[in-house]
ZAKEMI-301464 format. One record per residue: residue number from 1; x, y, z of N, C-alpha, C, O in turn. Coordinates in steps of 0.05 Angstrom, whole numbers, always signed. Example, Ala and Ser with C-alpha at 12.3 -4.5 7.8 and 13.67 -1.06 7.14 Angstrom:
+-----+--------+--------+--------+--------+--------+--------+--------+--------+--------+--------+--------+--------+
| num |    n.u |    n.v |    n.w |   ca.u |   ca.v |   ca.w |    c.u |    c.v |    c.w |    o.u |    o.v |    o.w |
+-----+--------+--------+--------+--------+--------+--------+--------+--------+--------+--------+--------+--------+
|   1 |   +264 |   -114 |   +156 |   +246 |    -90 |   +156 |   +264 |    -66 |   +156 |   +285 |    -66 |   +169 |
|   2 |   +257 |    -45 |   +142 |   +273 |    -21 |   +143 |   +258 |     +1 |   +157 |   +268 |    +23 |   +161 |
+-----+--------+--------+--------+--------+--------+--------+--------+--------+--------+--------+--------+--------+
This chain:
+-----+--------+--------+--------+--------+--------+--------+--------+--------+--------+--------+--------+--------+
| num |    n.u |    n.v |    n.w |   ca.u |   ca.v |   ca.w |    c.u |    c.v |    c.w |    o.u |    o.v |    o.w |
+-----+--------+--------+--------+--------+--------+--------+--------+--------+--------+--------+--------+--------+
|   1 |  +2795 |  +2003 |  +4228 |  +2817 |  +1989 |  +4219 |  +2812 |  +1980 |  +4189 |  +2828 |  +1964 |  +4177 |
|   2 |  +2792 |  +1989 |  +4180 |  +2790 |  +1983 |  +4149 |  +2808 |  +1994 |  +4132 |  +2816 |  +2016 |  +4139 |
|   3 |  +2819 |  +1985 |  +4109 |  +2835 |  +1995 |  +4094 |  +2822 |  +2003 |  +4066 |  +2813 |  +1986 |  +4051 |
|   4 |  +2820 |  +2028 |  +4060 |  +2807 |  +2040 |  +4038 |  +2822 |  +2030 |  +4010 |  +2809 |  +2028 |  +3989 |
|   5 |  +2847 |  +2025 |  +4012 |  +2860 |  +2014 |  +3988 |  +2854 |  +1990 |  +3976 |  +2858 |  +1986 |  +3952 |
|   6 |  +2840 |  +1969 |  +3996 |  +2832 |  +1946 |  +3985 |  +2805 |  +1948 |  +3972 |  +2799 |  +1932 |  +3955 |
|   7 |  +2790 |  +1965 |  +3977 |  +2765 |  +1968 |  +3965 |  +2766 |  +1983 |  +3937 |  +2745 |  +1984 |  +3923 |
|   8 |  +2788 |  +1994 |  +3928 |  +2789 |  +2010 |  +3904 |  +2792 |  +1992 |  +3881 |  +2781 |  +1997 |  +3860 |
|   9 |  +2808 |  +1970 |  +3884 |  +2809 |  +1952 |  +3857 |  +2787 |  +1936 |  +3857 |  +2783 |  +1925 |  +3835 |
|  10 |  +2770 |  +1930 |  +3874 |  +2743 |  +1918 |  +3876 |  +2725 |  +1934 |  +3859 |  +2711 |  +1924 |  +3841 |
|  11 |  +2724 |  +1962 |  +3863 |  +2706 |  +1978 |  +3848 |  +2714 |  +1983 |  +3822 |  +2697 |  +1991 |  +3806 |
|  12 |  +2742 |  +1980 |  +3815 |  +2752 |  +1984 |  +3787 |  +2742 |  +1961 |  +3770 |  +2732 |  +1964 |  +3748 |
|  13 |  +2746 |  +1936 |  +3783 |  +2736 |  +1911 |  +3771 |  +2707 |  +1911 |  +3764 |  +2698 |  +1901 |  +3743 |
|  14 |  +2692 |  +1923 |  +3783 |  +2664 |  +1922 |  +3780 |  +2657 |  +1942 |  +3753 |  +2640 |  +1936 |  +3736 |
|  15 |  +2669 |  +1963 |  +3753 |  +2663 |  +1982 |  +3731 |  +2677 |  +1972 |  +3704 |  +2667 |  +1978 |  +3682 |
|  16 |  +2698 |  +1958 |  +3706 |  +2707 |  +1947 |  +3678 |  +2689 |  +1925 |  +3669 |  +2685 |  +1921 |  +3645 |
|  17 |  +2679 |  +1909 |  +3687 |  +2660 |  +1888 |  +3677 |  +2637 |  +1898 |  +3667 |  +2625 |  +1887 |  +3649 |
|  18 |  +2627 |  +1921 |  +3679 |  +2604 |  +1933 |  +3669 |  +2606 |  +1945 |  +3640 |  +2589 |  +1943 |  +3622 |
|  19 |  +2629 |  +1957 |  +3640 |  +2637 |  +1971 |  +3613 |  +2639 |  +1948 |  +3590 |  +2630 |  +1951 |  +3567 |
|  20 |  +2652 |  +1923 |  +3599 |  +2654 |  +1901 |  +3581 |  +2625 |  +1892 |  +3571 |  +2620 |  +1887 |  +3548 |
|  21 |  +2608 |  +1889 |  +3590 |  +2580 |  +1878 |  +3583 |  +2565 |  +1899 |  +3567 |  +2550 |  +1891 |  +3549 |
|  22 |  +2568 |  +1925 |  +3571 |  +2553 |  +1944 |  +3554 |  +2566 |  +1944 |  +3527 |  +2551 |  +1948 |  +3507 |
|  23 |  +2595 |  +1939 |  +3523 |  +2607 |  +1938 |  +3500 |  +2596 |  +1913 |  +3485 |  +2588 |  +1916 |  +3462 |
|  24 |  +2595 |  +1891 |  +3496 |  +2586 |  +1867 |  +3484 |  +2554 |  +1872 |  +3473 |  +2548 |  +1866 |  +3451 |
|  25 |  +2539 |  +1882 |  +3490 |  +2511 |  +1887 |  +3484 |  +2508 |  +1907 |  +3459 |  +2489 |  +1905 |  +3444 |
|  26 |  +2527 |  +1926 |  +3458 |  +2527 |  +1942 |  +3436 |  +2535 |  +1932 |  +3409 |  +2525 |  +1940 |  +3388 |
|  27 |  +2553 |  +1914 |  +3410 |  +2564 |  +1897 |  +3389 |  +2545 |  +1881 |  +3379 |  +2542 |  +1882 |  +3355 |
|  28 |  +2530 |  +1864 |  +3394 |  +2511 |  +1851 |  +3388 |  +2488 |  +1863 |  +3373 |  +2478 |  +1853 |  +3352 |
|  29 |  +2480 |  +1885 |  +3386 |  +2457 |  +1901 |  +3372 |  +2464 |  +1915 |  +3344 |  +2447 |  +1921 |  +3327 |
|  30 |  +2489 |  +1920 |  +3342 |  +2496 |  +1933 |  +3316 |  +2506 |  +1916 |  +3294 |  +2504 |  +1923 |  +3270 |
|  31 |  +2517 |  +1892 |  +3302 |  +2530 |  +1877 |  +3281 |  +2516 |  +1849 |  +3282 |  +2509 |  +1839 |  +3260 |
|  32 |  +2512 |  +1835 |  +3304 |  +2506 |  +1806 |  +3305 |  +2476 |  +1805 |  +3300 |  +2469 |  +1788 |  +3284 |
|  33 |  +2459 |  +1821 |  +3311 |  +2432 |  +1820 |  +3308 |  +2421 |  +1825 |  +3282 |  +2401 |  +1812 |  +3275 |
|  34 |  +2432 |  +1845 |  +3266 |  +2422 |  +1847 |  +3237 |  +2430 |  +1823 |  +3220 |  +2415 |  +1813 |  +3203 |
|  35 |  +2454 |  +1812 |  +3225 |  +2464 |  +1790 |  +3208 |  +2446 |  +1767 |  +3214 |  +2435 |  +1755 |  +3195 |
|  36 |  +2441 |  +1760 |  +3238 |  +2423 |  +1736 |  +3246 |  +2396 |  +1741 |  +3233 |  +2384 |  +1722 |  +3222 |
|  37 |  +2386 |  +1765 |  +3235 |  +2357 |  +1774 |  +3225 |  +2357 |  +1770 |  +3195 |  +2336 |  +1763 |  +3184 |
|  38 |  +2378 |  +1773 |  +3184 |  +2379 |  +1773 |  +3152 |  +2378 |  +1742 |  +3143 |  +2367 |  +1734 |  +3123 |
|  39 |  +2391 |  +1725 |  +3163 |  +2395 |  +1694 |  +3157 |  +2366 |  +1682 |  +3161 |  +2357 |  +1663 |  +3148 |
|  40 |  +2355 |  +1693 |  +3180 |  +2328 |  +1677 |  +3187 |  +2304 |  +1690 |  +3174 |  +2282 |  +1681 |  +3178 |
|  41 |  +2309 |  +1711 |  +3160 |  +2285 |  +1726 |  +3147 |  +2267 |  +1743 |  +3164 |  +2243 |  +1747 |  +3158 |
|  42 |  +2278 |  +1753 |  +3185 |  +2261 |  +1770 |  +3204 |  +2255 |  +1796 |  +3189 |  +2272 |  +1806 |  +3174 |
|  43 |  +2232 |  +1806 |  +3195 |  +2226 |  +1833 |  +3184 |  +2245 |  +1855 |  +3199 |  +2256 |  +1851 |  +3220 |
|  44 |  +2247 |  +1879 |  +3183 |  +2263 |  +1898 |  +3196 |  +2252 |  +1912 |  +3217 |  +2266 |  +1923 |  +3233 |
|  45 |  +2224 |  +1912 |  +3219 |  +2213 |  +1924 |  +3244 |  +2220 |  +1907 |  +3268 |  +2226 |  +1919 |  +3289 |
|  46 |  +2220 |  +1881 |  +3267 |  +2225 |  +1863 |  +3290 |  +2255 |  +1868 |  +3296 |  +2262 |  +1871 |  +3320 |
|  47 |  +2271 |  +1868 |  +3276 |  +2300 |  +1870 |  +3283 |  +2306 |  +1899 |  +3297 |  +2320 |  +1902 |  +3317 |
|  48 |  +2294 |  +1918 |  +3284 |  +2298 |  +1943 |  +3297 |  +2289 |  +1944 |  +3326 |  +2304 |  +1956 |  +3342 |
|  49 |  +2265 |  +1933 |  +3335 |  +2256 |  +1931 |  +3361 |  +2278 |  +1916 |  +3380 |  +2286 |  +1925 |  +3401 |
|  50 |  +2286 |  +1894 |  +3369 |  +2308 |  +1879 |  +3385 |  +2333 |  +1898 |  +3388 |  +2345 |  +1901 |  +3409 |
|  51 |  +2340 |  +1909 |  +3368 |  +2364 |  +1929 |  +3370 |  +2358 |  +1948 |  +3389 |  +2374 |  +1951 |  +3407 |
|  52 |  +2337 |  +1962 |  +3390 |  +2331 |  +1983 |  +3411 |  +2332 |  +1970 |  +3438 |  +2346 |  +1981 |  +3455 |
|  53 |  +2316 |  +1945 |  +3443 |  +2321 |  +1932 |  +3471 |  +2346 |  +1927 |  +3478 |  +2352 |  +1932 |  +3502 |
|  54 |  +2366 |  +1918 |  +3461 |  +2390 |  +1913 |  +3466 |  +2409 |  +1936 |  +3477 |  +2426 |  +1934 |  +3494 |
|  55 |  +2401 |  +1958 |  +3461 |  +2415 |  +1983 |  +3466 |  +2407 |  +1995 |  +3493 |  +2424 |  +2005 |  +3507 |
|  56 |  +2382 |  +1993 |  +3500 |  +2371 |  +2002 |  +3525 |  +2382 |  +1987 |  +3547 |  +2387 |  +1998 |  +3568 |
|  57 |  +2385 |  +1960 |  +3540 |  +2397 |  +1941 |  +3563 |  +2431 |  +1948 |  +3566 |  +2443 |  +1946 |  +3587 |
|  58 |  +2442 |  +1956 |  +3546 |  +2471 |  +1963 |  +3547 |  +2475 |  +1990 |  +3564 |  +2493 |  +1995 |  +3580 |
|  59 |  +2452 |  +2008 |  +3558 |  +2455 |  +2035 |  +3570 |  +2450 |  +2031 |  +3600 |  +2463 |  +2044 |  +3617 |
|  60 |  +2431 |  +2014 |  +3608 |  +2421 |  +2010 |  +3635 |  +2446 |  +1995 |  +3653 |  +2450 |  +2000 |  +3677 |
|  61 |  +2458 |  +1978 |  +3639 |  +2478 |  +1960 |  +3650 |  +2502 |  +1980 |  +3656 |  +2512 |  +1979 |  +3679 |
|  62 |  +2511 |  +1996 |  +3639 |  +2531 |  +2014 |  +3643 |  +2528 |  +2034 |  +3668 |  +2547 |  +2039 |  +3683 |
|  63 |  +2506 |  +2043 |  +3670 |  +2501 |  +2063 |  +3690 |  +2496 |  +2053 |  +3715 |  +2491 |  +2068 |  +3734 |
+-----+--------+--------+--------+--------+--------+--------+--------+--------+--------+--------+--------+--------+
């Protein structure tokens, strides 16, 4: 008696929220992180390491 049509919107919502989170993490790593790092005087190697960590988190979150 289960209705497969009810499960489809839930899966679509989970996929779109995952995509939104990955997009937000990517935006943060490409735009926000370098701007904040420049303001606080962080070295480029530290900001690069943080950028890599955020990009890996975004890739893991989307998959």
